[in-house]
Predicted model as a PDB file, atoms N, CA, C, CB and O in Angstrom, pLDDT in the B-factor column:
MODEL        1                                                                  
ATOM      1  N   UNK A   1      18.307 -23.874  16.059  1.00 89.00           N  
ATOM      2  CA  UNK A   1      17.116 -23.321  15.483  1.00 89.00           C  
ATOM      3  C   UNK A   1      16.994 -21.867  15.926  1.00 89.00           C  
ATOM      4  CB  UNK A   1      15.876 -24.142  15.886  1.00 89.00           C  
ATOM      5  O   UNK A   1      16.961 -21.592  17.126  1.00 89.00           O  
ATOM      6  N   UNK A   2      16.926 -20.940  14.986  1.00 97.00           N  
ATOM      7  CA  UNK A   2      16.723 -19.545  15.373  1.00 97.00           C  
ATOM      8  C   UNK A   2      15.270 -19.298  15.776  1.00 97.00           C  
ATOM      9  CB  UNK A   2      17.121 -18.606  14.224  1.00 97.00           C  
ATOM     10  O   UNK A   2      14.334 -19.751  15.117  1.00 97.00           O  
ATOM     11  N   UNK A   3      15.113 -18.568  16.872  1.00 98.00           N  
ATOM     12  CA  UNK A   3      13.794 -18.122  17.319  1.00 98.00           C  
ATOM     13  C   UNK A   3      13.824 -16.603  17.323  1.00 98.00           C  
ATOM     14  CB  UNK A   3      13.424 -18.701  18.747  1.00 98.00           C  
ATOM     15  O   UNK A   3      14.596 -15.991  18.061  1.00 98.00           O  
ATOM     16  N   UNK A   4      12.986 -16.003  16.500  1.00 98.00           N  
ATOM     17  CA  UNK A   4      12.955 -14.552  16.366  1.00 98.00           C  
ATOM     18  C   UNK A   4      11.659 -14.076  16.987  1.00 98.00           C  
ATOM     19  CB  UNK A   4      13.077 -14.096  14.867  1.00 98.00           C  
ATOM     20  O   UNK A   4      10.578 -14.475  16.555  1.00 98.00           O  
ATOM     21  N   UNK A   5      11.760 -13.224  18.002  1.00 98.00           N  
ATOM     22  CA  UNK A   5      10.577 -12.671  18.649  1.00 98.00           C  
ATOM     23  C   UNK A   5      10.447 -11.211  18.242  1.00 98.00           C  
ATOM     24  CB  UNK A   5      10.658 -12.818  20.202  1.00 98.00           C  
ATOM     25  O   UNK A   5      11.395 -10.433  18.344  1.00 98.00           O  
ATOM     26  N   UNK A   6       9.254 -10.855  17.780  1.00 98.00           N  
ATOM     27  CA  UNK A   6       8.992  -9.509  17.301  1.00 98.00           C  
ATOM     28  C   UNK A   6       7.863  -8.916  18.125  1.00 98.00           C  
ATOM     29  CB  UNK A   6       8.642  -9.506  15.788  1.00 98.00           C  
ATOM     30  O   UNK A   6       6.742  -9.424  18.107  1.00 98.00           O  
ATOM     31  N   UNK A   7       8.156  -7.845  18.845  1.00 98.00           N  
ATOM     32  CA  UNK A   7       7.122  -7.109  19.567  1.00 98.00           C  
ATOM     33  C   UNK A   7       6.751  -5.910  18.718  1.00 98.00           C  
ATOM     34  CB  UNK A   7       7.603  -6.671  20.999  1.00 98.00           C  
ATOM     35  O   UNK A   7       7.615  -5.159  18.265  1.00 98.00           O  
ATOM     36  N   UNK A   8       5.451  -5.743  18.509  1.00 97.00           N  
ATOM     37  CA  UNK A   8       4.987  -4.633  17.695  1.00 97.00           C  
ATOM     38  C   UNK A   8       3.614  -4.213  18.171  1.00 97.00           C  
ATOM     39  CB  UNK A   8       4.957  -5.010  16.201  1.00 97.00           C  
ATOM     40  O   UNK A   8       2.909  -4.963  18.845  1.00 97.00           O  
ATOM     41  N   UNK A   9       3.249  -2.986  17.802  1.00 96.00           N  
ATOM     42  CA  UNK A   9       1.923  -2.513  18.179  1.00 96.00           C  
ATOM     43  C   UNK A   9       0.872  -3.396  17.552  1.00 96.00           C  
ATOM     44  CB  UNK A   9       1.717  -1.052  17.760  1.00 96.00           C  
ATOM     45  O   UNK A   9       1.003  -3.821  16.404  1.00 96.00           O  
ATOM     46  N   UNK A  10      -0.157  -3.667  18.302  1.00 96.00           N  
ATOM     47  CA  UNK A  10      -1.276  -4.468  17.809  1.00 96.00           C  
ATOM     48  C   UNK A  10      -1.917  -3.773  16.613  1.00 96.00           C  
ATOM     49  CB  UNK A  10      -2.322  -4.704  18.927  1.00 96.00           C  
ATOM     50  O   UNK A  10      -1.945  -2.546  16.525  1.00 96.00           O  
ATOM     51  N   UNK A  11      -2.432  -4.590  15.695  1.00 96.00           N  
ATOM     52  CA  UNK A  11      -3.151  -4.015  14.567  1.00 96.00           C  
ATOM     53  C   UNK A  11      -2.705  -4.514  13.209  1.00 96.00           C  
ATOM     54  CB  UNK A  11      -3.017  -2.555  14.602  1.00 96.00           C  
ATOM     55  O   UNK A  11      -3.394  -4.287  12.214  1.00 96.00           O  
ATOM     56  N   UNK A  12      -1.561  -5.194  13.143  1.00 97.00           N  
ATOM     57  CA  UNK A  12      -1.131  -5.743  11.852  1.00 97.00           C  
ATOM     58  C   UNK A  12      -2.053  -6.893  11.475  1.00 97.00           C  
ATOM     59  CB  UNK A  12       0.356  -6.221  11.905  1.00 97.00           C  
ATOM     60  O   UNK A  12      -2.528  -7.629  12.340  1.00 97.00           O  
ATOM     61  N   UNK A  13      -2.296  -7.040  10.209  1.00 97.00           N  
ATOM     62  CA  UNK A  13      -3.151  -8.135   9.747  1.00 97.00           C  
ATOM     63  C   UNK A  13      -2.355  -9.439   9.708  1.00 97.00           C  
ATOM     64  CB  UNK A  13      -3.741  -7.818   8.349  1.00 97.00           C  
ATOM     65  O   UNK A  13      -1.125  -9.444   9.756  1.00 97.00           O  
ATOM     66  N   UNK A  14      -3.085 -10.527   9.620  1.00 97.00           N  
ATOM     67  CA  UNK A  14      -2.453 -11.848   9.468  1.00 97.00           C  
ATOM     68  C   UNK A  14      -1.587 -11.878   8.210  1.00 97.00           C  
ATOM     69  CB  UNK A  14      -3.527 -12.969   9.406  1.00 97.00           C  
ATOM     70  O   UNK A  14      -0.486 -12.430   8.228  1.00 97.00           O  
ATOM     71  N   UNK A  15      -2.077 -11.290   7.122  1.00 98.00           N  
ATOM     72  CA  UNK A  15      -1.317 -11.273   5.869  1.00 98.00           C  
ATOM     73  C   UNK A  15      -0.016 -10.489   6.024  1.00 98.00           C  
ATOM     74  CB  UNK A  15      -2.163 -10.670   4.739  1.00 98.00           C  
ATOM     75  O   UNK A  15       1.021 -10.916   5.518  1.00 98.00           O  
ATOM     76  N   UNK A  16      -0.053  -9.359   6.709  1.00 98.00           N  
ATOM     77  CA  UNK A  16       1.168  -8.587   6.937  1.00 98.00           C  
ATOM     78  C   UNK A  16       2.177  -9.409   7.738  1.00 98.00           C  
ATOM     79  CB  UNK A  16       0.846  -7.267   7.671  1.00 98.00           C  
ATOM     80  O   UNK A  16       3.365  -9.424   7.417  1.00 98.00           O  
ATOM     81  N   UNK A  17       1.708 -10.084   8.769  1.00 98.00           N  
ATOM     82  CA  UNK A  17       2.601 -10.904   9.586  1.00 98.00           C  
ATOM     83  C   UNK A  17       3.171 -12.063   8.774  1.00 98.00           C  
ATOM     84  CB  UNK A  17       1.859 -11.437  10.821  1.00 98.00           C  
ATOM     85  O   UNK A  17       4.341 -12.413   8.936  1.00 98.00           O  
ATOM     86  N   UNK A  18       2.367 -12.657   7.911  1.00 98.00           N  
ATOM     87  CA  UNK A  18       2.867 -13.741   7.061  1.00 98.00           C  
ATOM     88  C   UNK A  18       3.984 -13.245   6.150  1.00 98.00           C  
ATOM     89  CB  UNK A  18       1.726 -14.337   6.222  1.00 98.00           C  
ATOM     90  O   UNK A  18       4.983 -13.939   5.960  1.00 98.00           O  
ATOM     91  N   UNK A  19       3.822 -12.044   5.585  1.00 98.00           N  
ATOM     92  CA  UNK A  19       4.868 -11.500   4.699  1.00 98.00           C  
ATOM     93  C   UNK A  19       6.151 -11.210   5.476  1.00 98.00           C  
ATOM     94  CB  UNK A  19       4.372 -10.211   4.006  1.00 98.00           C  
ATOM     95  O   UNK A  19       7.252 -11.478   4.995  1.00 98.00           O  
ATOM     96  N   UNK A  20       5.999 -10.665   6.675  1.00 98.00           N  
ATOM     97  CA  UNK A  20       7.175 -10.380   7.511  1.00 98.00           C  
ATOM     98  C   UNK A  20       7.882 -11.679   7.882  1.00 98.00           C  
ATOM     99  CB  UNK A  20       6.765  -9.607   8.794  1.00 98.00           C  
ATOM    100  O   UNK A  20       9.104 -11.780   7.773  1.00 98.00           O  
ATOM    101  N   UNK A  21       7.109 -12.676   8.321  1.00 98.00           N  
ATOM    102  CA  UNK A  21       7.703 -13.960   8.713  1.00 98.00           C  
ATOM    103  C   UNK A  21       8.407 -14.623   7.538  1.00 98.00           C  
ATOM    104  CB  UNK A  21       6.629 -14.900   9.274  1.00 98.00           C  
ATOM    105  O   UNK A  21       9.474 -15.214   7.703  1.00 98.00           O  
ATOM    106  N   UNK A  22       7.819 -14.528   6.360  1.00 98.00           N  
ATOM    107  CA  UNK A  22       8.450 -15.129   5.175  1.00 98.00           C  
ATOM    108  C   UNK A  22       9.756 -14.428   4.843  1.00 98.00           C  
ATOM    109  CB  UNK A  22       7.503 -15.069   3.966  1.00 98.00           C  
ATOM    110  O   UNK A  22      10.748 -15.086   4.530  1.00 98.00           O  
ATOM    111  N   UNK A  23       9.770 -13.108   4.908  1.00 98.00           N  
ATOM    112  CA  UNK A  23      10.996 -12.359   4.603  1.00 98.00           C  
ATOM    113  C   UNK A  23      12.111 -12.711   5.583  1.00 98.00           C  
ATOM    114  CB  UNK A  23      10.724 -10.844   4.638  1.00 98.00           C  
ATOM    115  O   UNK A  23      13.265 -12.869   5.186  1.00 98.00           O  
ATOM    116  N   UNK A  24      11.764 -12.832   6.861  1.00 98.00           N  
ATOM    117  CA  UNK A  24      12.759 -13.197   7.868  1.00 98.00           C  
ATOM    118  C   UNK A  24      13.254 -14.624   7.630  1.00 98.00           C  
ATOM    119  CB  UNK A  24      12.168 -13.062   9.289  1.00 98.00           C  
ATOM    120  O   UNK A  24      14.457 -14.882   7.670  1.00 98.00           O  
ATOM    121  N   UNK A  25      12.337 -15.535   7.387  1.00 98.00           N  
ATOM    122  CA  UNK A  25      12.708 -16.927   7.112  1.00 98.00           C  
ATOM    123  C   UNK A  25      13.603 -17.010   5.888  1.00 98.00           C  
ATOM    124  CB  UNK A  25      11.456 -17.794   6.912  1.00 98.00           C  
ATOM    125  O   UNK A  25      14.619 -17.705   5.905  1.00 98.00           O  
ATOM    126  N   UNK A  26      13.233 -16.309   4.827  1.00 98.00           N  
ATOM    127  CA  UNK A  26      14.040 -16.316   3.603  1.00 98.00           C  
ATOM    128  C   UNK A  26      15.458 -15.820   3.854  1.00 98.00           C  
ATOM    129  CB  UNK A  26      13.378 -15.459   2.533  1.00 98.00           C  
ATOM    130  O   UNK A  26      16.410 -16.332   3.266  1.00 98.00           O  
ATOM    131  N   UNK A  27      15.602 -14.827   4.722  1.00 98.00           N  
ATOM    132  CA  UNK A  27      16.943 -14.311   5.042  1.00 98.00           C  
ATOM    133  C   UNK A  27      17.796 -15.395   5.703  1.00 98.00           C  
ATOM    134  CB  UNK A  27      16.843 -13.075   5.969  1.00 98.00           C  
ATOM    135  O   UNK A  27      18.984 -15.515   5.404  1.00 98.00           O  
ATOM    136  N   UNK A  28      17.202 -16.175   6.590  1.00 98.00           N  
ATOM    137  CA  UNK A  28      17.945 -17.256   7.236  1.00 98.00           C  
ATOM    138  C   UNK A  28      18.241 -18.387   6.258  1.00 98.00           C  
ATOM    139  CB  UNK A  28      17.165 -17.793   8.437  1.00 98.00           C  
ATOM    140  O   UNK A  28      19.324 -18.971   6.286  1.00 98.00           O  
ATOM    141  N   UNK A  29      17.285 -18.693   5.401  1.00 98.00           N  
ATOM    142  CA  UNK A  29      17.494 -19.745   4.400  1.00 98.00           C  
ATOM    143  C   UNK A  29      18.671 -19.373   3.503  1.00 98.00           C  
ATOM    144  CB  UNK A  29      16.209 -19.966   3.549  1.00 98.00           C  
ATOM    145  O   UNK A  29      19.466 -20.240   3.140  1.00 98.00           O  
ATOM    146  N   UNK A  30      18.792 -18.112   3.146  1.00 98.00           N  
ATOM    147  CA  UNK A  30      19.917 -17.637   2.334  1.00 98.00           C  
ATOM    148  C   UNK A  30      21.254 -17.938   3.015  1.00 98.00           C  
ATOM    149  CB  UNK A  30      19.787 -16.126   2.073  1.00 98.00           C  
ATOM    150  O   UNK A  30      22.274 -18.122   2.350  1.00 98.00           O  
ATOM    151  N   UNK A  31      21.234 -17.984   4.336  1.00 97.00           N  
ATOM    152  CA  UNK A  31      22.456 -18.265   5.101  1.00 97.00           C  
ATOM    153  C   UNK A  31      22.609 -19.740   5.432  1.00 97.00           C  
ATOM    154  CB  UNK A  31      22.465 -17.460   6.382  1.00 97.00           C  
ATOM    155  O   UNK A  31      23.480 -20.111   6.219  1.00 97.00           O  
ATOM    156  N   UNK A  32      21.769 -20.590   4.838  1.00 98.00           N  
ATOM    157  CA  UNK A  32      21.936 -22.026   4.995  1.00 98.00           C  
ATOM    158  C   UNK A  32      21.105 -22.683   6.085  1.00 98.00           C  
ATOM    159  CB  UNK A  32      23.332 -22.305   5.253  1.00 98.00           C  
ATOM    160  O   UNK A  32      21.274 -23.871   6.359  1.00 98.00           O  
ATOM    161  N   UNK A  33      20.212 -21.929   6.710  1.00 98.00           N  
ATOM    162  CA  UNK A  33      19.362 -22.498   7.756  1.00 98.00           C  
ATOM    163  C   UNK A  33      18.110 -23.084   7.092  1.00 98.00           C  
ATOM    164  CB  UNK A  33      18.978 -21.413   8.835  1.00 98.00           C  
ATOM    165  O   UNK A  33      17.492 -22.413   6.265  1.00 98.00           O  
ATOM    166  N   UNK A  34      17.726 -24.312   7.432  1.00 98.00           N  
ATOM    167  CA  UNK A  34      16.514 -24.881   6.856  1.00 98.00           C  
ATOM    168  C   UNK A  34      15.280 -24.059   7.276  1.00 98.00           C  
ATOM    169  CB  UNK A  34      16.356 -26.359   7.290  1.00 98.00           C  
ATOM    170  O   UNK A  34      15.169 -23.639   8.427  1.00 98.00           O  
ATOM    171  N   UNK A  35      14.372 -23.842   6.341  1.00 98.00           N  
ATOM    172  CA  UNK A  35      13.194 -23.019   6.613  1.00 98.00           C  
ATOM    173  C   UNK A  35      12.401 -23.533   7.802  1.00 98.00           C  
ATOM    174  CB  UNK A  35      12.302 -22.964   5.391  1.00 98.00           C  
ATOM    175  O   UNK A  35      11.888 -22.744   8.595  1.00 98.00           O  
ATOM    176  N   UNK A  36      12.297 -24.853   7.931  1.00 98.00           N  
ATOM    177  CA  UNK A  36      11.482 -25.397   9.026  1.00 98.00           C  
ATOM    178  C   UNK A  36      12.154 -25.277  10.391  1.00 98.00           C  
ATOM    179  CB  UNK A  36      11.164 -26.848   8.753  1.00 98.00           C  
ATOM    180  O   UNK A  36      11.568 -25.649  11.407  1.00 98.00           O  
ATOM    181  N   UNK A  37      13.375 -24.761  10.417  1.00 98.00           N  
ATOM    182  CA  UNK A  37      14.063 -24.530  11.687  1.00 98.00           C  
ATOM    183  C   UNK A  37      13.879 -23.098  12.180  1.00 98.00           C  
ATOM    184  CB  UNK A  37      15.546 -24.840  11.544  1.00 98.00           C  
ATOM    185  O   UNK A  37      14.249 -22.782  13.310  1.00 98.00           O  
ATOM    186  N   UNK A  38      13.316 -22.237  11.349  1.00 98.00           N  
ATOM    187  CA  UNK A  38      13.170 -20.818  11.698  1.00 98.00           C  
ATOM    188  C   UNK A  38      11.798 -20.605  12.345  1.00 98.00           C  
ATOM    189  CB  UNK A  38      13.337 -19.904  10.430  1.00 98.00           C  
ATOM    190  O   UNK A  38      10.759 -20.881  11.745  1.00 98.00           O  
ATOM    191  N   UNK A  39      11.822 -20.112  13.570  1.00 98.00           N  
ATOM    192  CA  UNK A  39      10.585 -19.825  14.298  1.00 98.00           C  
ATOM    193  C   UNK A  39      10.454 -18.311  14.448  1.00 98.00           C  
ATOM    194  CB  UNK A  39      10.570 -20.533  15.698  1.00 98.00           C  
ATOM    195  O   UNK A  39      11.391 -17.652  14.899  1.00 98.00           O  
ATOM    196  N   UNK A  40       9.308 -17.758  14.077  1.00 98.00           N  
ATOM    197  CA  UNK A  40       9.043 -16.330  14.227  1.00 98.00           C  
ATOM    198  C   UNK A  40       7.831 -16.191  15.140  1.00 98.00           C  
ATOM    199  CB  UNK A  40       8.801 -15.628  12.832  1.00 98.00           C  
ATOM    200  O   UNK A  40       6.773 -16.763  14.878  1.00 98.00           O  
ATOM    201  N   UNK A  41       7.998 -15.432  16.203  1.00 98.00           N  
ATOM    202  CA  UNK A  41       6.928 -15.236  17.181  1.00 98.00           C  
ATOM    203  C   UNK A  41       6.580 -13.753  17.220  1.00 98.00           C  
ATOM    204  CB  UNK A  41       7.349 -15.751  18.600  1.00 98.00           C  
ATOM    205  O   UNK A  41       7.444 -12.908  17.451  1.00 98.00           O  
ATOM    206  N   UNK A  42       5.308 -13.447  16.993  1.00 98.00           N  
ATOM    207  CA  UNK A  42       4.831 -12.073  17.069  1.00 98.00           C  
ATOM    208  C   UNK A  42       4.164 -11.848  18.422  1.00 98.00           C  
ATOM    209  CB  UNK A  42       3.847 -11.760  15.910  1.00 98.00           C  
ATOM    210  O   UNK A  42       3.378 -12.672  18.888  1.00 98.00           O  
ATOM    211  N   UNK A  43       4.487 -10.738  19.031  1.00 98.00           N  
ATOM    212  CA  UNK A  43       3.852 -10.337  20.282  1.00 98.00           C  
ATOM    213  C   UNK A  43       3.199  -8.981  20.038  1.00 98.00           C  
ATOM    214  CB  UNK A  43       4.890 -10.275  21.473  1.00 98.00           C  
ATOM    215  O   UNK A  43       3.876  -7.960  19.921  1.00 98.00           O  
ATOM    216  N   UNK A  44       1.880  -8.994  19.964  1.00 98.00           N  
ATOM    217  CA  UNK A  44       1.136  -7.747  19.774  1.00 98.00           C  
ATOM    218  C   UNK A  44       1.003  -7.034  21.110  1.00 98.00           C  
ATOM    219  CB  UNK A  44      -0.264  -8.018  19.156  1.00 98.00           C  
ATOM    220  O   UNK A  44       0.605  -7.631  22.111  1.00 98.00           O  
ATOM    221  N   UNK A  45       1.339  -5.761  21.112  1.00 98.00           N  
ATOM    222  CA  UNK A  45       1.286  -4.957  22.332  1.00 98.00           C  
ATOM    223  C   UNK A  45       0.378  -3.759  22.068  1.00 98.00           C  
ATOM    224  CB  UNK A  45       2.722  -4.494  22.780  1.00 98.00           C  
ATOM    225  O   UNK A  45       0.546  -3.053  21.073  1.00 98.00           O  
ATOM    226  N   UNK A  46      -0.573  -3.536  22.952  1.00 97.00           N  
ATOM    227  CA  UNK A  46      -1.408  -2.342  22.825  1.00 97.00           C  
ATOM    228  C   UNK A  46      -0.551  -1.096  23.010  1.00 97.00           C  
ATOM    229  CB  UNK A  46      -2.568  -2.364  23.855  1.00 97.00           C  
ATOM    230  O   UNK A  46       0.389  -1.095  23.805  1.00 97.00           O  
ATOM    231  N   UNK A  47      -0.874  -0.043  22.279  1.00 96.00           N  
ATOM    232  CA  UNK A  47      -0.087   1.190  22.379  1.00 96.00           C  
ATOM    233  C   UNK A  47      -0.059   1.732  23.805  1.00 96.00           C  
ATOM    234  CB  UNK A  47      -0.647   2.249  21.435  1.00 96.00           C  
ATOM    235  O   UNK A  47       0.918   2.358  24.217  1.00 96.00           O  
ATOM    236  N   UNK A  48      -1.127   1.492  24.553  1.00 96.00           N  
ATOM    237  CA  UNK A  48      -1.160   1.961  25.940  1.00 96.00           C  
ATOM    238  C   UNK A  48      -0.218   1.204  26.852  1.00 96.00           C  
ATOM    239  CB  UNK A  48      -2.550   1.859  26.476  1.00 96.00           C  
ATOM    240  O   UNK A  48       0.101   1.672  27.945  1.00 96.00           O  
ATOM    241  N   UNK A  49       0.233   0.027  26.410  1.00 97.00           N  
ATOM    242  CA  UNK A  49       1.171  -0.777  27.193  1.00 97.00           C  
ATOM    243  C   UNK A  49       2.613  -0.608  26.729  1.00 97.00           C  
ATOM    244  CB  UNK A  49       0.784  -2.237  27.122  1.00 97.00           C  
ATOM    245  O   UNK A  49       3.511  -1.293  27.216  1.00 97.00           O  
ATOM    246  N   UNK A  50       2.830   0.304  25.789  1.00 97.00           N  
ATOM    247  CA  UNK A  50       4.162   0.544  25.223  1.00 97.00           C  
ATOM    248  C   UNK A  50       4.489   2.002  25.500  1.00 97.00           C  
ATOM    249  CB  UNK A  50       4.221   0.216  23.668  1.00 97.00           C  
ATOM    250  O   UNK A  50       3.740   2.901  25.118  1.00 97.00           O  
ATOM    251  N   UNK A  51       5.595   2.224  26.154  1.00 97.00           N  
ATOM    252  CA  UNK A  51       5.963   3.604  26.536  1.00 97.00           C  
ATOM    253  C   UNK A  51       7.296   3.993  25.914  1.00 97.00           C  
ATOM    254  CB  UNK A  51       6.038   3.749  28.078  1.00 97.00           C  
ATOM    255  O   UNK A  51       8.217   3.182  25.813  1.00 97.00           O  
ATOM    256  N   UNK A  52       7.374   5.233  25.507  1.00 97.00           N  
ATOM    257  CA  UNK A  52       8.627   5.816  25.025  1.00 97.00           C  
ATOM    258  C   UNK A  52       8.844   7.104  25.803  1.00 97.00           C  
ATOM    259  CB  UNK A  52       8.596   6.079  23.464  1.00 97.00           C  
ATOM    260  O   UNK A  52       7.945   7.940  25.897  1.00 97.00           O  
ATOM    261  N   UNK A  53      10.019   7.257  26.350  1.00 97.00           N  
ATOM    262  CA  UNK A  53      10.370   8.429  27.152  1.00 97.00           C  
ATOM    263  C   UNK A  53       9.382   8.622  28.305  1.00 97.00           C  
ATOM    264  CB  UNK A  53      10.407   9.688  26.270  1.00 97.00           C  
ATOM    265  O   UNK A  53       9.055   9.751  28.670  1.00 97.00           O  
ATOM    266  N   UNK A  54       8.910   7.506  28.873  1.00 97.00           N  
ATOM    267  CA  UNK A  54       8.024   7.568  30.021  1.00 97.00           C  
ATOM    268  C   UNK A  54       6.571   7.840  29.713  1.00 97.00           C  
ATOM    269  CB  UNK A  54       8.500   8.586  30.929  1.00 97.00           C  
ATOM    270  O   UNK A  54       5.764   7.999  30.629  1.00 97.00           O  
ATOM    271  N   UNK A  55       6.213   7.900  28.415  1.00 97.00           N  
ATOM    272  CA  UNK A  55       4.834   8.196  28.036  1.00 97.00           C  
ATOM    273  C   UNK A  55       4.247   7.046  27.241  1.00 97.00           C  
ATOM    274  CB  UNK A  55       4.760   9.495  27.225  1.00 97.00           C  
ATOM    275  O   UNK A  55       4.894   6.515  26.338  1.00 97.00           O  
ATOM    276  N   UNK A  56       3.009   6.654  27.575  1.00 97.00           N  
ATOM    277  CA  UNK A  56       2.346   5.635  26.750  1.00 97.00           C  
ATOM    278  C   UNK A  56       2.180   6.132  25.317  1.00 97.00           C  
ATOM    279  CB  UNK A  56       0.968   5.262  27.346  1.00 97.00           C  
ATOM    280  O   UNK A  56       1.906   7.309  25.085  1.00 97.00           O  
ATOM    281  N   UNK A  57       2.345   5.247  24.386  1.00 97.00           N  
ATOM    282  CA  UNK A  57       2.310   5.637  22.970  1.00 97.00           C  
ATOM    283  C   UNK A  57       0.902   5.947  22.474  1.00 97.00           C  
ATOM    284  CB  UNK A  57       2.907   4.539  22.120  1.00 97.00           C  
ATOM    285  O   UNK A  57       0.740   6.429  21.353  1.00 97.00           O  
ATOM    286  N   UNK A  58      -0.116   5.682  23.283  1.00 96.00           N  
ATOM    287  CA  UNK A  58      -1.468   6.034  22.845  1.00 96.00           C  
ATOM    288  C   UNK A  58      -1.870   7.437  23.285  1.00 96.00           C  
ATOM    289  CB  UNK A  58      -2.468   5.027  23.382  1.00 96.00           C  
ATOM    290  O   UNK A  58      -3.017   7.841  23.097  1.00 96.00           O  
ATOM    291  N   UNK A  59      -0.940   8.176  23.863  1.00 95.00           N  
ATOM    292  CA  UNK A  59      -1.242   9.565  24.266  1.00 95.00           C  
ATOM    293  C   UNK A  59      -0.701  10.539  23.245  1.00 95.00           C  
ATOM    294  CB  UNK A  59      -0.650   9.881  25.656  1.00 95.00           C  
ATOM    295  O   UNK A  59      -0.855  11.750  23.405  1.00 95.00           O  
TER     296      UNK A  59                                                      
ENDMDL                                                                          
END                                                                             
């Protein structure tokens, strides 16, 4: 069973996440994986907790 974990900045709507999860699931189904075996986990991260080049992304 594939488990796909997606970390992204907080703020996406439930509908946006549903569309992303469906697109990912559909890609696996195309490769022969049953849809009910595909797990997609979203991890919302505040911009202040995400740093690039040593700087928080909310700065």
